[in-house]
C-alpha positions as CSV (number, residue, x, y, z in Angstrom):
1,X,-3.6,19.0,-23.7
2,X,-0.5,21.0,-23.1
3,X,0.1,24.5,-21.9
4,X,3.2,26.6,-21.3
5,X,6.3,24.6,-20.3
6,X,7.9,25.5,-17.0
7,X,11.7,26.0,-16.8
8,X,12.6,23.2,-14.4
9,X,15.9,24.8,-13.4
10,X,13.9,27.4,-11.4
11,X,12.4,24.7,-9.2
12,X,13.6,23.3,-5.9
13,X,14.2,19.7,-6.8
14,X,15.9,18.4,-3.7
15,X,14.9,17.8,-0.1
16,X,18.0,19.3,1.4
17,X,16.2,22.1,3.3
18,X,13.4,19.9,4.7
19,X,15.1,16.6,5.2
20,X,16.5,17.1,8.7
21,X,13.3,18.3,10.4
22,X,11.2,15.7,8.6
23,X,13.5,12.9,9.7
24,X,13.4,14.2,13.3
25,X,9.6,14.0,13.2
26,X,9.8,10.5,11.8
27,X,12.3,9.5,14.4
28,X,10.0,10.7,17.2
29,X,7.0,8.8,15.7
30,X,9.1,5.6,15.4
31,X,10.5,5.9,19.0
32,X,7.1,6.6,20.5
33,X,5.4,3.9,18.5
34,X,7.9,1.1,18.8
35,X,8.8,1.8,22.5
36,X,5.3,2.5,23.6
37,X,3.8,-0.6,21.9
38,X,6.5,-2.9,23.3
39,X,6.0,-1.5,26.9
40,X,2.2,-1.7,26.6
41,X,2.3,-5.2,25.2
42,X,4.7,-6.5,27.8
43,X,2.7,-5.0,30.6
44,X,-0.6,-6.7,29.7
45,X,-1.8,-10.3,29.6
46,X,-1.5,-11.7,26.1
47,X,-0.1,-8.3,25.0
48,X,2.7,-9.7,22.9
49,X,0.2,-11.8,20.9
50,X,-2.0,-8.8,20.4
51,X,1.0,-6.8,19.3
52,X,1.9,-9.4,16.7
53,X,-1.6,-9.4,15.4
54,X,-1.8,-5.6,15.0
55,X,1.7,-5.6,13.7
56,X,0.5,-7.8,10.8
57,X,-2.3,-5.2,10.1
58,X,0.2,-2.3,9.9
59,X,2.6,-4.4,7.9
60,X,0.0,-5.3,5.3
61,X,-1.1,-1.7,5.1
62,X,2.3,-0.2,4.5
63,X,3.2,-3.0,2.2
64,X,0.1,-2.2,0.2
65,X,1.3,1.4,-0.3
66,X,4.6,0.2,-1.7
67,X,2.9,-2.4,-3.9
68,X,0.4,0.2,-5.1
69,X,3.3,2.5,-6.0
70,X,5.1,-0.3,-7.9
71,X,2.0,-1.0,-9.9
72,X,1.7,2.7,-10.7
73,X,5.2,3.0,-12.0
74,X,4.9,-0.2,-14.0
75,X,1.6,1.1,-15.4
76,X,3.1,4.5,-16.4
77,X,5.8,2.8,-18.4
78,X,3.5,0.2,-20.0
79,X,1.2,2.9,-21.2
80,X,4.0,5.4,-22.1
81,X,2.2,8.0,-20.0
82,X,3.5,11.5,-20.1
83,X,1.4,13.3,-17.5
84,X,3.0,11.5,-14.6
85,X,6.7,12.1,-15.2
86,X,6.9,14.9,-12.6
87,X,5.4,12.7,-9.9
88,X,6.9,9.4,-10.8
89,X,10.1,9.7,-8.8
90,X,8.1,9.9,-5.6
91,X,6.2,6.7,-6.6
92,X,9.5,5.0,-7.4
93,X,10.8,5.9,-3.9
94,X,7.6,4.5,-2.3
95,X,7.9,1.3,-4.4
96,X,11.5,0.9,-3.2
97,X,10.3,0.4,0.3
98,X,9.5,-3.2,-0.5
99,X,13.1,-3.9,0.6
100,X,12.3,-2.3,4.0
101,X,9.1,-4.4,4.2
102,X,11.1,-7.5,3.5
103,X,13.1,-6.8,6.7
104,X,9.9,-5.9,8.6
105,X,8.4,-9.3,7.6
106,X,10.9,-11.0,10.0
107,X,8.6,-10.6,13.1
108,X,5.8,-12.2,11.1
109,X,8.0,-15.2,10.3
110,X,9.2,-15.5,13.9
111,X,5.6,-15.2,15.2
112,X,3.9,-17.4,12.5
113,X,3.2,-20.1,15.1
114,X,0.7,-17.7,16.7
115,X,-0.6,-16.0,13.5
116,X,-1.1,-19.1,11.4
117,X,-2.5,-22.2,13.1
118,X,-1.7,-24.4,10.1
119,X,1.9,-24.2,11.3
120,X,0.9,-26.8,13.9
121,X,1.4,-29.8,11.7
122,X,0.3,-32.2,14.4
123,X,-3.1,-30.6,14.8
124,X,-3.4,-30.1,11.0
125,X,-2.9,-33.8,10.5
126,X,-6.2,-34.4,12.3
127,X,-8.0,-31.9,10.1
128,X,-8.9,-33.4,6.7
129,X,-9.0,-30.1,5.0
130,X,-5.7,-28.8,6.3
131,X,-4.1,-32.2,5.8
132,X,-4.7,-31.8,2.1
133,X,-3.0,-28.4,2.1
134,X,0.1,-29.2,4.1
135,X,2.1,-29.5,0.9
136,X,1.5,-25.7,0.3
137,X,0.8,-24.5,3.8
138,X,3.9,-25.4,5.7
139,X,6.4,-23.1,7.4
140,X,9.4,-23.8,5.2
141,X,7.5,-23.3,1.9
142,X,5.8,-20.2,3.4
143,X,9.2,-18.6,4.1
144,X,10.5,-19.6,0.6
145,X,7.5,-18.0,-1.0
146,X,7.9,-14.8,1.0
147,X,11.5,-14.5,-0.1
148,X,10.5,-15.0,-3.7
149,X,7.8,-12.3,-3.5
150,X,10.1,-9.7,-2.0
151,X,12.8,-10.6,-4.5
152,X,10.5,-10.1,-7.4
153,X,9.1,-6.8,-6.1
154,X,12.5,-5.5,-4.9
155,X,14.3,-6.3,-8.2
156,X,11.6,-4.6,-10.2
157,X,11.5,-1.5,-7.9
158,X,15.3,-1.2,-7.8
159,X,15.7,-1.6,-11.6
160,X,13.1,1.1,-12.4
161,X,14.4,3.5,-9.7
162,X,18.1,3.1,-10.7
163,X,17.4,3.3,-14.4
164,X,15.4,6.5,-13.9
165,X,18.3,7.9,-11.8
166,X,20.8,7.0,-14.5
167,X,18.7,8.9,-17.0
168,X,19.0,12.0,-14.9
169,X,22.7,11.9,-15.6
170,X,22.9,11.1,-19.3
171,X,19.5,11.8,-20.6
172,X,19.6,8.7,-22.8
173,X,16.1,8.1,-24.2
174,X,17.0,4.4,-24.7
175,X,16.6,4.0,-21.0
176,X,13.0,4.9,-21.2
177,X,12.5,2.2,-23.9
178,X,14.3,-0.2,-21.6
179,X,12.0,0.5,-18.7
180,X,9.0,0.1,-21.0
181,X,10.1,-3.3,-22.2
182,X,10.8,-4.4,-18.7
183,X,7.5,-3.2,-17.3
184,X,5.2,-5.4,-19.5
185,X,6.5,-8.8,-18.3
186,X,7.0,-7.1,-14.9
187,X,3.3,-6.4,-14.7
188,X,2.5,-10.1,-15.1
189,X,5.0,-11.1,-12.4
190,X,3.6,-8.4,-10.2
191,X,0.0,-9.6,-10.6
192,X,0.9,-13.3,-9.8
193,X,3.2,-12.5,-6.8
194,X,0.7,-10.0,-5.2
195,X,-2.1,-12.5,-5.5
196,X,-0.2,-15.3,-3.8
197,X,1.2,-13.0,-1.2
198,X,-2.3,-11.9,-0.3
199,X,-3.3,-15.6,0.0
200,X,-0.3,-16.4,2.2
201,X,-0.2,-13.3,4.5
202,X,-3.9,-12.7,5.0
203,X,-6.2,-15.3,3.6
204,X,-4.4,-18.2,5.2
205,X,-5.2,-16.8,8.6
206,X,-8.3,-18.9,8.2
207,X,-7.0,-21.8,6.1
208,X,-10.5,-23.4,5.9
209,X,-11.8,-20.4,3.9
210,X,-10.8,-19.4,0.4
211,X,-11.8,-16.9,-2.2
212,X,-10.2,-16.7,-5.7
213,X,-10.9,-13.0,-5.8
214,X,-9.2,-12.2,-2.5
215,X,-5.9,-11.3,-4.2
216,X,-7.7,-8.8,-6.4
217,X,-9.3,-7.4,-3.3
218,X,-5.9,-6.8,-1.7
219,X,-4.7,-5.3,-5.0
220,X,-7.6,-2.9,-5.0
221,X,-6.8,-1.8,-1.4
222,X,-3.1,-1.4,-2.4
223,X,-3.8,0.9,-5.3
224,X,-6.3,3.0,-3.4
225,X,-3.9,3.3,-0.4
226,X,-1.1,4.5,-2.7
227,X,-3.3,7.0,-4.6
228,X,-4.6,8.3,-1.3
229,X,-1.2,9.1,0.2
230,X,0.3,10.6,-3.0
231,X,-1.6,13.9,-2.8
232,X,-0.6,14.2,0.9
233,X,3.1,13.7,0.0
234,X,3.0,16.1,-2.9
235,X,1.1,18.7,-1.0
236,X,3.5,18.4,1.9
237,X,6.5,18.8,-0.4
238,X,5.0,21.8,-2.1
239,X,4.2,23.6,1.1
240,X,7.9,23.4,1.9
241,X,8.9,24.8,-1.5
242,X,9.8,21.6,-3.3
243,X,8.4,21.3,-6.9
244,X,6.2,24.2,-6.0
245,X,5.2,24.9,-9.7
246,X,6.1,21.7,-11.5
247,X,3.3,19.7,-9.8
248,X,0.1,21.5,-10.8
249,X,-3.6,21.4,-10.2
250,X,-3.8,19.2,-13.3
251,X,-1.7,16.5,-11.7
252,X,-3.7,16.6,-8.6
253,X,-6.8,16.4,-10.7
254,X,-5.6,13.2,-12.4
255,X,-4.7,11.6,-9.0
256,X,-8.2,12.5,-7.9
257,X,-9.7,10.8,-10.9
258,X,-7.7,7.7,-10.4
259,X,-8.5,7.6,-6.7
260,X,-12.2,7.9,-7.5
261,X,-12.0,5.2,-10.1
262,X,-10.1,2.7,-7.9
263,X,-12.4,3.4,-5.0
264,X,-15.3,2.3,-7.2
265,X,-13.2,-0.7,-8.3
266,X,-12.6,-1.6,-4.7
267,X,-16.3,-1.5,-3.9
268,X,-17.0,-3.6,-7.0
269,X,-14.6,-6.3,-6.0
270,X,-15.7,-6.3,-2.4
271,X,-19.4,-6.6,-3.4
272,X,-18.6,-9.3,-6.0
273,X,-16.8,-11.4,-3.4
274,X,-19.6,-11.0,-0.9
275,X,-22.5,-11.4,-3.3
276,X,-21.2,-14.7,-4.7
277,X,-20.6,-16.2,-1.3
278,X,-23.9,-14.9,0.0
279,X,-25.8,-16.3,-3.0
280,X,-24.0,-19.7,-2.8
281,X,-24.7,-19.9,1.0
282,X,-22.2,-22.7,1.6
283,X,-21.1,-23.0,5.3
284,X,-17.4,-23.4,4.5
285,X,-17.6,-20.0,2.6
286,X,-20.0,-18.0,4.7
287,X,-18.3,-18.6,8.1
288,X,-15.6,-16.0,7.2
289,X,-18.1,-13.3,6.6
290,X,-20.2,-14.3,9.6
291,X,-17.2,-13.5,11.9
292,X,-17.3,-10.0,10.4
293,X,-21.1,-9.6,10.6
294,X,-21.6,-10.5,14.3
295,X,-20.9,-8.6,17.5
296,X,-19.0,-5.4,17.3
297,X,-17.7,-6.3,13.8
298,X,-21.1,-5.5,12.4
299,X,-20.3,-1.8,13.1
300,X,-16.9,-2.0,11.4
301,X,-18.5,-3.6,8.4
302,X,-20.9,-0.8,8.1
303,X,-18.1,1.7,8.6
304,X,-16.4,0.2,5.6
305,X,-19.5,0.3,3.4
306,X,-20.2,3.9,4.1
307,X,-16.8,5.2,5.1
308,X,-14.7,3.4,2.5
309,X,-17.1,3.8,-0.4
310,X,-20.0,6.1,0.0
311,X,-18.2,9.1,1.6
312,X,-15.2,9.0,-0.8
313,X,-17.5,8.5,-3.7
314,X,-19.5,11.6,-2.8
315,X,-16.4,13.6,-2.1
316,X,-14.5,12.7,-5.3
317,X,-17.3,12.5,-7.8
318,X,-17.1,16.3,-8.3
319,X,-14.0,18.0,-9.8
320,X,-14.2,20.6,-7.0
321,X,-12.1,18.7,-4.5
322,X,-9.9,17.0,-7.2
323,X,-8.7,20.4,-8.3
324,X,-7.9,21.8,-4.8
325,X,-4.7,20.2,-3.5
326,X,-5.4,20.8,0.2
327,X,-8.8,19.3,0.1
328,X,-7.6,16.4,-2.0
329,X,-4.7,15.8,0.4
330,X,-7.2,15.7,3.3
331,X,-9.5,13.4,1.5
332,X,-6.6,11.2,0.7
333,X,-5.6,11.0,4.3
334,X,-9.2,10.0,5.2
335,X,-9.2,7.3,2.5
336,X,-5.9,5.9,3.6
337,X,-7.3,5.6,7.1
338,X,-10.2,3.6,5.7
339,X,-7.7,1.3,3.9
340,X,-6.1,0.6,7.3
341,X,-9.5,-0.1,8.9
342,X,-10.2,-2.4,5.9
343,X,-7.1,-4.5,6.6
344,X,-7.8,-4.4,10.3
345,X,-11.2,-5.9,9.4
346,X,-9.5,-8.6,7.4
347,X,-7.1,-9.7,10.1
348,X,-8.3,-9.1,13.7
349,X,-11.7,-11.0,13.6
350,X,-9.6,-14.2,13.3
351,X,-8.2,-13.6,16.7
352,X,-11.0,-11.6,18.4
353,X,-14.4,-12.8,17.1
354,X,-17.3,-10.6,18.2
355,X,-15.0,-7.9,19.7
356,X,-13.4,-5.1,17.7
357,X,-10.8,-4.5,20.3
358,X,-9.2,-1.4,18.8
359,X,-7.0,0.4,21.3
360,X,-3.8,2.3,22.1
361,X,-1.7,-0.7,21.0
362,X,-3.0,-0.5,17.5
363,X,-2.3,3.3,17.3
364,X,1.2,2.9,18.7
365,X,2.1,0.1,16.3
366,X,0.9,2.1,13.4
367,X,2.7,5.1,14.5
368,X,6.0,3.3,14.9
369,X,5.8,1.6,11.5
370,X,4.7,4.9,9.9
371,X,7.8,6.6,11.3
372,X,10.2,4.0,10.0
373,X,8.5,3.7,6.6
374,X,8.4,7.5,6.1
375,X,12.0,8.0,7.2
376,X,13.3,5.4,4.6
377,X,11.3,7.1,1.8
378,X,12.6,10.5,2.7
379,X,16.2,9.2,2.8
380,X,15.8,7.6,-0.6
381,X,14.4,10.7,-2.1
382,X,17.0,13.0,-0.5
383,X,19.8,11.3,-2.4
384,X,18.5,12.4,-5.8
385,X,16.3,14.9,-7.5
386,X,12.6,14.3,-6.7
387,X,11.8,14.6,-10.4
388,X,12.9,12.7,-13.4
389,X,14.9,15.6,-14.8
390,X,15.9,14.2,-18.2
391,X,13.0,12.0,-19.0
392,X,12.0,12.6,-22.7
393,X,8.4,13.1,-21.7
394,X,9.2,15.7,-19.0
395,X,8.2,18.6,-21.1
396,X,4.8,17.0,-21.8
397,X,4.3,16.4,-18.1
398,X,5.2,20.0,-17.2
399,X,2.7,21.4,-19.7
400,X,0.0,18.9,-19.0
401,X,-3.6,20.1,-18.9
402,X,-6.8,18.1,-18.4
403,X,-9.2,18.3,-21.3
């Protein structure tokens, strides 16, 4: 449905007035997080190893936001969606951070000897299962694949962002058609690359275990994480006068519906993976879950069941919260936190079985990467309008109303 169309020229469409204080806050977060985590890690026994492990957690979390954003942008073009035009530029900026994540992957590559024990080819040679996987799980091919993943994601994100920016200048509707034609095959490449990246970065932490649905699980986390942070970003911009009227309750409502739907999808994938392995009851499959169902990890597993599904489900099933930007932003922040806990649950039990050793180092590492990630997004958005000003479907988006 459509209502009255807003005159976009009356809107604040640039971050000029809020950029400097926001970057200062991001800089403080980054300095405290990076400096504090390094000092804390160096001052404790095994601290650098623990830092590398929690670094992988935060890396996978922020990468998931960028990948979820890239999926969102591709999906909007594939479906020729009109409602999302006023919010798509923010998603494009988040997707563009895959280039930043490529740089932030360097510590993981340098520390892969600790993170991935299959890198010890001498030890792997005496392990029949690993010996059969050395053609795929070896350091050189691992790095080559990482480069390929980030090139695929980066090229797609850059093309969509630059084409959208070019349309702001000339208003050529043919550019919309070009992005739509690009997005269909792009979606196939995205699906394949995300699946293999999830296998490499996370599932291969335990090279004896495998799940064909694991890539879909990480995809679900990625989309949920992106949909959770978008209301927070939009509400933060609007409270500072940016796009104050262009982004309406109707747009928040749609993000709330998508967040609700993909939260249920995440639960469905998580249950499907668990149920099939539980039913099969094969030792080589169940040992991965046993690590996460014993000791202190039992509590974390229960937190995910109730905190990552039951609570968001109950909050978002009603339209009340979905149509109140502040409440949806707060709910999104909570769901994003649960996504981080989810990735923590995927990674840390491999290094700390039985003990969920959450502590200050995890907080500082997250804080540092959050500061860097947010600063780069803000800088990218500050160079252009935060809305696709001459998209042919902009009028439809401005007048959008839920049925």
